[in-house]
C-alpha positions in Angstrom: 93.2 84.9 49.3 94.1 83.5 52.7 96.1 80.7 51.1 98.3 83.0 49.1 98.9 85.2 52.2 99.9 82.2 54.2 102.5 81.1 51.6 103.7 84.6 50.9 104.0 87.2 53.7 103.0 84.7 56.4 105.8 82.3 55.5 108.2 85.2 55.1 108.3 85.4 58.9 108.5 81.6 59.5 110.6 80.4 56.7 113.8 82.4 57.2 117.0 81.1 58.6 116.2 82.7 62.0 112.9 80.9 62.4 112.1 79.8 65.9 108.3 79.0 65.9 106.5 77.0 63.2 103.0 78.2 62.3 100.8 75.6 60.4 99.4 76.8 57.1 95.9 76.0 58.4 96.3 79.0 60.7 95.5 81.3 57.8 92.6 79.4 56.3 90.0 79.2 59.1 89.7 82.6 60.9 86.5 81.5 62.6 88.3 79.0 64.9 91.3 81.2 65.5 92.3 84.5 67.2 93.2 87.6 65.3 96.8 88.7 65.9 95.7 92.3 66.2 93.3 91.4 69.0 96.0 89.5 70.9 98.4 92.4 70.6 95.8 94.9 71.8 94.9 92.8 74.8 98.5 92.4 76.0 99.2 96.1 75.3 96.2 97.2 77.5 97.5 94.9 80.2 100.9 96.5 80.0 99.4 100.0 80.2 97.3 99.1 83.2 100.3 97.5 84.9 102.2 100.7 84.5 99.4 102.7 86.1 99.0 100.2 89.0 102.7 100.4 89.7 102.8 104.2 90.2 99.3 105.4 91.1 100.1 105.5 94.9 102.9 107.9 94.3 101.2 110.6 92.3 98.4 113.2 92.7 94.8 111.9 92.6 94.0 114.3 89.7 96.4 112.5 87.4 95.0 109.1 88.5 91.5 110.3 87.6 92.7 111.8 84.3 94.5 108.6 83.3 91.5 106.3 84.1 89.1 108.6 82.2 91.2 108.6 79.1 92.0 104.9 79.4 88.3 104.1 79.6 87.6 106.4 76.6 90.2 104.4 74.6 88.5 101.1 75.5 85.2 102.5 74.2 86.9 103.5 71.0 88.3 100.0 70.6 84.9 98.4 71.3 83.2 100.7 68.8 86.1 100.3 66.3 86.0 104.1 65.7 88.6 106.7 66.7 86.8 110.0 66.8 89.7 112.3 67.8 92.2 113.3 65.0 95.8 112.5 65.5 96.9 116.1 65.2 94.6 117.0 68.1 96.1 114.3 70.3 99.6 115.4 69.3 98.7 119.0 70.3 97.4 117.7 73.6 100.7 115.9 74.2 102.6 119.1 73.6 100.4 120.9 76.1 101.1 118.2 78.7 104.9 118.6 78.2 104.6 122.4 78.4 102.5 122.1 81.6 105.2 119.9 83.1 107.9 122.5 82.5 105.6 125.2 84.0 105.2 123.3 87.3 108.8 122.2 87.4 110.1 121.7 90.9 113.5 120.1 91.5 112.6 118.7 94.9 109.9 116.5 93.4 111.2 116.0 89.8 110.6 112.3 89.5 107.0 112.5 90.5 106.3 115.3 88.0 107.9 113.3 85.2 105.9 110.2 86.1 102.6 112.2 86.1 103.4 113.6 82.7 104.3 110.2 81.3 101.1 108.7 82.6 99.0 111.3 80.8 101.0 110.8 77.6 100.5 107.1 77.9 96.7 107.6 78.1 96.8 109.8 75.1 98.7 107.1 73.1 95.9 104.6 73.9 93.2 107.0 72.4 95.0 106.9 69.0 94.3 104.5 66.2 97.4 102.4 67.0 100.0 101.2 64.5 103.2 99.4 65.0 105.0 102.6 66.1 102.3 103.4 68.6 102.5 100.1 70.3 106.3 100.4 70.7 105.9 103.9 72.1 103.4 102.6 74.7 105.9 99.9 75.7 108.6 102.5 76.0 106.5 104.8 78.2 105.6 102.0 80.6 109.3 101.1 80.9 110.0 104.7 81.8 107.2 104.6 84.4 108.8 101.5 86.0 112.2 103.2 86.0 110.6 106.2 87.7 109.1 103.9 90.3 112.5 102.6 91.0 113.6 106.1 92.0 110.6 106.6 94.2 110.4 103.2 96.0 112.4 100.0 95.9 110.2 97.8 98.0 109.4 94.2 97.0 106.5 95.3 94.9 108.9 97.0 92.4 110.6 93.7 91.4 107.1 92.0 91.1 105.9 94.7 88.7 109.2 94.6 86.8 109.1 90.8 86.4 105.5 90.8 85.2 106.4 93.6 82.7 109.4 91.7 81.4 107.3 88.6 80.6 104.5 90.6 79.1 106.7 92.8 76.9 108.7 89.8 75.6 105.5 88.0 74.5 104.0 91.2 73.1 107.1 92.1 71.0 107.2 88.7 69.5 103.5 88.8 68.6 104.0 92.4 67.3 106.6 91.1 64.9 104.0 88.9 63.3 101.5 91.8 63.4 104.0 94.1 61.5 104.2 91.5 58.7 100.5 91.0 58.3 97.8 92.5 60.7 95.2 90.1 59.3 96.9 86.9 60.6 94.9 84.4 62.7 96.4 82.0 65.2 94.8 79.0 67.0 94.8 78.7 70.8 97.5 76.1 70.6 99.8 78.3 68.5 99.3 81.3 70.8 100.4 79.1 73.7 103.4 77.9 71.8 104.4 81.4 70.9 104.1 82.5 74.6 106.1 79.5 75.9 108.8 80.1 73.3 109.0 83.8 74.2 109.7 82.9 77.8 113.2 81.7 76.8 114.4 85.3 76.6 113.5 86.3 80.2 114.5 82.9 81.5 118.0 83.6 80.2 118.1 87.3 81.0 116.9 87.1 84.6 119.6 84.6 85.9 122.3 86.5 84.1 121.0 89.8 85.6 121.1 88.2 89.1 124.7 87.0 88.5 125.7 90.5 87.3 124.1 92.0 90.3 126.2 89.8 92.6 129.5 90.2 90.9 129.6 93.8 89.4 131.4 96.4 91.6 129.1 98.3 94.1 129.5 101.9 95.2 128.0 103.8 98.1 127.5 106.8 95.8 125.0 105.8 92.9 125.3 108.0 89.8 121.6 108.9 89.8 121.1 109.1 93.6 120.8 112.9 93.4 117.4 112.7 91.6 115.9 110.1 94.0 113.0 111.5 95.8 113.3 111.3 99.6 110.9 108.7 101.1 107.8 110.2 102.7 108.7 111.0 106.3 106.5 109.6 109.0 105.4 111.8 111.9 107.7 111.1 114.8 109.3 112.5 117.9 110.8 116.0 117.7 112.8 118.2 120.1 109.4 119.6 121.2 106.8 117.1 122.4 103.5 118.8 123.2 101.0 117.1 125.5 98.4 115.3 123.4 100.6 115.0 120.3 101.9 111.4 120.9 98.4 110.1 120.7 98.3 111.0 117.0 101.4 108.9 116.4 99.9 106.0 118.4 97.0 105.7 115.9 99.5 105.0 113.1 100.0 101.2 112.6 102.8 101.6 110.0 106.3 100.4 110.9 108.9 102.8 112.2 111.8 100.4 112.7 112.9 96.7 112.4 115.6 95.4 114.7 117.4 92.1 113.8 118.4 90.7 117.2 117.7 87.9 119.6 114.4 87.6 121.4 114.3 89.2 124.9 111.8 89.7 127.6 108.9 91.9 126.8 109.4 94.2 129.8 112.9 95.1 128.5 111.6 96.3 125.1 112.1 100.1 125.5 113.6 101.7 122.3 115.4 104.9 123.4 115.2 107.9 121.1 115.2 111.4 122.9 115.6 112.8 126.4 113.7 115.9 127.3 114.3 118.0 130.4 112.7 121.4 130.0 108.9 121.8 130.6 107.0 125.1 129.9 103.6 123.9 131.1 102.3 122.4 127.8 105.3 120.8 126.1 108.8 119.3 126.7 112.0 120.4 125.1 115.6 119.3 125.2 118.1 121.7 126.6 121.8 121.9 125.7 123.7 118.7 126.2 127.3 117.6 125.6 128.6 115.3 122.9 130.6 112.3 124.4 132.8 109.6 122.9 131.6 106.2 121.8 133.0 104.5 124.8 131.7 101.5 126.8 130.7 102.6 130.3 132.9 100.7 132.8 130.3 100.9 135.5 127.4 99.5 133.4 125.9 96.2 134.5 123.6 94.1 132.4 123.3 91.9 129.3 124.9 93.3 126.1 122.6 93.0 123.0 123.6 93.7 119.4 121.0 94.9 117.0 120.9 95.6 113.2 118.3 98.3 112.9 116.4 99.4 109.7 114.9 102.8 110.5 112.1 104.2 108.4 112.2 107.9 107.4 110.7 110.3 110.0 110.8 114.0 110.9 114.0 114.2 112.9 117.6 113.0 113.4 117.4 110.7 116.4 118.6 107.2 116.0 116.5 104.7 118.0 118.0 101.7 119.8 117.3 99.3 122.6 117.6 101.0 126.0 120.4 101.7 127.0 122.5 102.1 123.8 126.3 102.5 124.3 127.4 102.2 120.6 125.7 103.0 117.3 127.7 102.3 114.2 126.5 104.7 111.5 128.5 107.2 109.4 128.5 110.6 111.2 126.4 109.5 114.2 127.0 111.5 117.4 126.5 110.3 120.9 125.2 112.6 123.8 125.9 112.2 127.5 122.3 111.1 128.1 122.7 108.0 125.9 120.9 109.4 122.9 122.3 109.4 119.3 121.6 111.6 116.3 122.6 111.5 112.6 124.2 114.4 110.7 121.0 115.2 108.8 117.3 114.5 108.9 116.3 110.9 108.2 114.4 111.3 105.0 115.1 107.8 103.7 115.3 104.3 105.1 118.7 103.7 106.8 120.5 100.8 108.3 122.8 100.9 111.3 124.2 98.6 114.1 123.7 99.3 117.8 125.0 97.7 121.0 122.8 98.2 124.1 123.0 97.2 127.8 119.8 95.7 129.1 119.4 97.6 132.4 117.0 100.0 134.0 119.8 102.1 135.6 122.4 104.5 134.2 125.2 105.0 136.7 126.1 108.6 137.1 127.6 110.1 140.3 127.1 113.8 139.6 124.5 115.8 137.7 123.4 119.4 137.2 120.4 119.2 139.6 118.9 122.6 138.8 118.4 121.4 135.2 116.3 118.4 136.3 114.4 120.3 138.9 113.2 123.1 136.5 109.6 124.1 136.8 107.3 126.1 134.6 106.4 129.6 135.7 102.6 129.1 135.4 102.4 125.8 137.2 99.1 125.4 139.2 99.6 125.7 143.0 97.1 122.9 143.4 99.6 120.5 142.0 102.2 121.6 144.6 99.6 121.1 147.4 98.8 117.6 146.1 102.5 116.6 146.1 102.9 118.0 149.7 100.1 115.7 150.9 101.5 112.6 149.2 105.3 113.0 150.0 105.2 112.7 153.8 108.4 110.6 154.1 111.9 111.9 154.7 113.3 109.3 152.4 113.4 110.3 148.6 112.9 106.7 147.5 109.7 106.3 149.5 108.3 109.7 148.3 109.0 108.6 144.7 107.1 105.3 145.4 104.2 107.2 146.9 103.8 109.5 143.9 104.1 106.4 141.6 101.4 104.6 143.6 99.1 107.6 143.5 99.1 107.7 139.7 98.6 103.9 139.5 95.9 103.3 142.1 93.2 103.0 139.5 91.9 106.6 139.7 93.7 107.6 136.5 92.9 105.8 133.3 94.8 105.4 130.0 93.1 106.9 126.9 93.9 108.2 123.5 90.7 110.1 123.0 89.4 113.5 124.3 92.7 114.4 125.9 93.0 117.6 127.9 94.8 120.1 125.6 94.0 123.3 127.5 96.4 126.0 128.7 96.9 123.9 131.9 96.8 120.3 130.7 98.5 118.8 133.7 96.1 120.5 136.1 93.1 119.3 134.1 94.5 115.8 133.9 95.1 115.5 137.6 92.0 117.1 138.9 89.3 117.1 136.2 89.5 114.5 133.4 91.7 112.0 135.1 92.5 110.2 131.9 95.3 110.6 129.4 98.0 108.8 127.4 101.7 108.2 128.2 102.9 111.7 128.0 100.3 112.9 130.5 101.3 110.2 133.0 105.1 110.8 132.4 104.7 114.6 132.6 102.7 114.5 135.8 105.1 112.0 137.4 108.2 114.1 136.5 106.7 117.4 137.7 105.5 115.9 140.9 108.9 114.3 141.5 110.6 117.7 140.9 108.2 119.4 143.3 109.4 116.8 145.9 113.0 117.8 145.1 113.8 114.6 143.2 115.6 115.2 139.8 113.9 113.6 136.9 113.5 113.8 133.1 111.3 112.5 130.3 112.5 109.9 127.7 110.7 109.4 124.4 110.9 106.4 122.1 108.9 103.2 121.5 107.9 100.3 123.7 107.4 96.7 122.8 107.2 95.2 119.3 106.2 92.1 117.4 108.9 89.4 117.1 109.0 87.9 113.7 110.3 84.3 114.3 110.6 83.7 110.5 112.9 86.7 110.0 114.4 86.8 113.5 113.7 90.5 114.1 111.4 92.9 116.0 108.9 94.9 114.1 108.1 98.1 115.9 105.1 100.1 114.6 104.4 103.8 115.1 101.5 103.0 117.4 104.0 101.8 120.0 105.3 105.3 120.5 105.8 105.8 124.2 107.1 108.3 126.8 108.6 107.2 130.2 110.6 108.7 133.0 114.1 108.5 134.4 114.5 109.4 138.1 117.9 110.3 139.6 118.5 108.4 142.8 121.7 109.5 144.6 124.4 106.9 144.9 122.7 104.8 142.2 122.1 107.0 139.1 119.2 107.3 136.6 116.5 104.7 137.1 113.8 104.0 134.5 110.2 104.2 135.8 107.1 103.9 133.7 104.1 105.4 135.4 101.7 104.7 132.5 99.1 102.1 133.4 98.6 101.1 129.7 97.1 97.6 129.0 99.5 95.0 128.0 97.6 94.6 124.7 98.8 98.0 123.5 102.4 97.1 123.5 102.4 93.3 123.1 102.1 91.0 120.1 98.9 90.5 118.2 97.0 87.2 118.4 99.2 84.5 117.0 96.3 82.4 115.8 94.9 85.2 113.6 95.4 84.1 109.9 95.7 87.7 108.8 98.4 88.4 111.3 100.4 85.3 110.2 100.0 86.5 106.6 101.2 90.0 107.4 104.2 88.5 109.3 105.1 86.5 106.2 104.8 89.4 103.9 106.8 91.6 106.2 109.5 89.0 106.4 109.8 88.9 102.6 110.0 92.7 102.5 112.6 92.6 105.3 114.9 90.2 103.5 114.4 92.2 100.3 115.8 95.3 101.9 118.4 93.4 103.9 119.9 91.3 101.1 119.1 93.2 97.9 118.6 97.0 98.5 121.4 97.1 101.1 123.7 94.9 99.1 127.0 96.8 98.9 130.7 96.4 98.3 131.3 95.2 101.9 128.9 92.3 101.4 130.6 91.5 98.0 133.9 91.3 99.8 132.3 89.1 102.5 131.0 86.7 99.9 134.4 86.7 98.1 136.4 85.9 101.3 133.9 83.3 102.3 134.3 81.5 99.0 138.1 81.9 99.1 138.3 80.4 102.6 136.0 77.6 101.7 138.3 76.7 98.8 141.4 76.7 101.0 139.8 74.9 103.9 136.8 72.7 102.7 134.1 72.5 105.3 131.6 69.7 105.0 129.5 70.7 108.0 125.9 71.4 107.1 124.5 74.8 108.2 120.8 75.7 108.3 121.2 79.5 108.7 118.2 81.1 106.9 120.3 83.8 105.2 122.8 81.2 103.8 119.9 79.0 102.6 118.4 81.9 100.7 121.8 82.9 99.3 122.6 79.4 98.0 119.0 78.9 96.7 119.4 82.0 94.5 122.8 80.7 93.2 121.3 77.3 92.4 118.3 78.7 90.6 120.5 81.0 88.6 122.7 78.2 87.4 119.7 76.0 86.7 118.2 78.8 84.6 121.4 79.3 82.6 121.7 75.5 82.0 118.1 75.3 80.8 118.5 78.3 78.5 121.7 76.9 77.0 120.1 73.5 76.4 117.1 75.1 74.7 119.4 77.2 72.5 121.5 74.2 71.5 118.3 72.2 70.8 117.1 75.0 68.5 120.4 75.4 66.8 120.5 71.7 66.0 116.9 71.5 64.7 116.5 69.4 61.6 114.6 72.1 59.7 117.4 74.7 60.3 120.1 72.3 59.2 118.3 71.6 55.9 117.7 75.3 55.2 121.3 76.1 56.1 122.5 73.3 53.7 120.2 74.7 50.9 121.5 78.3 51.3 125.1 77.1 51.2 124.5 75.3 47.9 122.7 78.3 46.5 125.5 80.6 47.7 128.0 78.7 45.5 125.9 79.7 42.5 126.1 83.4 43.6 122.7 83.7 45.2 122.3 84.9 48.8 118.9 85.3 50.6 118.3 88.3 52.8 116.6 87.9 56.2 113.5 89.8 55.0 112.9 87.5 51.9 110.6 84.5 51.9 111.9 81.3 50.4 109.5 81.5 47.4 110.2 85.1 46.8 114.0 84.5 46.9 113.8 81.5 44.5 111.5 83.2 42.0 114.0 86.1 41.6 116.8 83.8 40.3 117.6 84.7 36.7 119.0 81.2 35.9 115.9 79.1 34.9 117.5 75.7 35.5 118.6 76.6 39.1 115.3 78.4 39.7 113.2 75.3 38.8 115.3 72.9 40.9 115.4 75.3 43.8 111.7 75.8 43.6 111.1 72.1 43.7 113.1 71.9 47.0 111.1 74.9 48.4 107.7 73.4 47.5 108.6 70.1 49.1 110.1 71.8 52.2 107.0 73.9 52.6 104.7 70.8 52.3 106.6 69.0 55.0 107.1 72.0 57.2 103.5 73.0 57.4 102.5 69.6 58.6 103.7 70.9 62.0 105.6 67.6 62.6 109.3 66.8 63.0 111.0 65.7 59.8 111.4 62.0 59.4 114.7 60.4 58.2 113.0 59.7 54.8 111.9 63.4 54.6 115.4 64.5 55.2 116.8 62.1 52.7 114.4 63.4 50.0 115.2 67.0 50.8 118.9 66.4 50.6 118.4 64.7 47.2 116.6 67.8 45.9 119.4 70.0 47.1 122.0 67.9 45.3 120.0 68.2 42.1 120.4 72.0 42.1 122.9 72.7 39.2 
C-alpha cells in the first residue's frame, strides 16, 4: 500500500518539471522511523498562532488575552485526544457573533485595537476546528493580519523580529502544506525534514534583501496613505500647564524613557532639559500666565557654548518641546517659541517625534526689563508664618545676599529630599516648612520662589528634566521619566534670569547607573539597537534618500579613498553589503537548481514527447502521464525511461555520467 502511494501521488509532487526537493522512496515505507507530515504541519501552525498572540497581547484588553489562551488550550486538548467535540456550524456561528460584537463596540479612535482583538478570537476559533488545508491557510492569513495591525500600533524593533520569524515559519509551513495537500499520510525522516526546511529558506533569503533594497530606493512621503488609521501611541504622564505640589513625585517613579538626545557628552551639572516656565501660584499649584510668541532668533547677548541636539521625544500629555537649557532654536514643523525660551508644537504630542534643537549652555538669560508684578505675585491665602520666616532670614540690604541666605536656609540639612508621604494638604508649603520638613523638587522650588518673592526678588519656576544616562555606543543621552525635575530662575538686576536649584537631591537620583552592572550594560545595548531602529528605519524619509543619492553622486565625481569609522556609515554599508551578498547567494542557488542534471533530463524527455503531440500538465505524475498515451509503442518506450529514471532518482544521489548516458539512450528510443 505504502509503495504504491510513494510511486503514485507521492511522486506526483516530486517528479514534475518544477521539482526542487528529492524525497527518497524509502520515506513512504517505514513510518515507524519517520515523522508524519500532518504532525509537522500542526506543530508549525501552532507555533505561528502563538507567535501572533505574543506579538499583540501587550496592546489589547486582558479579557481577550484570557479568552484566546483558554480557547487555544482547548484546541491543544482536542489535538491530543484526536477528537473534535464542537461541530463546525457551532464554531461558524460563534465567529459571526464575534464579528457582530466588533461592529457593536465600534469606536473610530481605537479601530485597529478592536480589529486585532476580533482577529485574535477568530484565530482561536479556527484552532478548535478539525483542520483541513483551507483552515491552515486561513490561520496563516489571520496571523499575517495580526502582524499588519501590530505595525499600525507600534513599530519598535520587536515588530521586525516578529515579522522575520513569521516569514521563515510561514515559508516552511506552506512548502510542507503542499505535500500535505497531496497526501496527508506521508512520512518524512528527520534528514528530509531538515532538507525541506533549508530549501525553503531560499525564498526569504531572496525576498528580504530585495525588500531592503526597495525600502532604500522607493520614493518616500511624509503623508503615508494609511496614517489616518494609526492609533496614537500611549501618552506618558508628563508636565502640564498646571503643576500641583506632590504630582511630580508620581512621574519620578516611572523609569520609562521620555526622550533621547543625540549630542556630544557634556558635564553632568549642565544637564537641565527645559520644558515649561510657570509663574502663577495659587497656594497649591503653579500655572503659566499669558506670554508672548517671539521669533526664532539667536540672542546677541547670550554667552556660552552652543550645543546641537537631535531629540526623539516620546508621546506625553502636552505640547511642550524639551531641549537642553537654554534652547534658542528648535527645528520642527509648526513649532512656536515664547519669550521665556520655551517651545510648543501645534498639537498634543501623541506619537514619537523627532526634532533638532540648538541650545546655549549657560545658567543666565540676559534680560534688561521684566514685568516685575508678574514674578512677585503671591497667593491670597499664604500663611503669615512664612512671611515672618522670610523676614528673619533676609536681614541684608543687598538682594543677592538675601537670595543666598534663603538658599542656604533650605540647604542647611534641616529639610530632606523625599518622594514618599508628601504634604498634600490645603497649605502644603506651610506644612513643608514648619511640620514635615521633607519633600521633593517642587516643594523646594516652590518654597524658594515664594520666599524670594516675599523678599521682593522676582522669580519663577521651570519644569523639565535633569540629568540622563549617556549611551557611549549610540552617542546619545537617555532621559527617563524619573528624572523629572523642577528648578528656579531668579531675576537679578543688571544680569538677568539666573538658574538656581534649591533641591538637595542625592547625586544618584540624577546620575548614571552603575557601569559595572551587567543588566545595565545589556539595557544600554538594547536601547542603542532600538534607537538606531527609529533613527535609521522608522524616520527614514525623502530627505535622507536625497542625502544618500547626493553622497553617492559626489563620491563618483570625486573619489575619496579615506577610511571613515563613523558608526552610522558602518551600519549603512553593512546593510548594503549583506543585501548584495544575499542576492548573489540566491542567484547562485537558483542557477544551480536550474542547471540540475535531473531537470535537464526531464526537460529533454518532455521535448521529445511533445514532438509526438503529448504534453504533461504540472499536476500529473510521470507514470500517470505516460500510461495515458494512446500509442502503445510510444507508451512502452516512454514507460521504460520513466521506470529507469525513478529507479535512479529515488537513490537520492546525483546522476552519474553513465546514468545520464543510459537515460538519453532511452529517450532517443522513443519513436
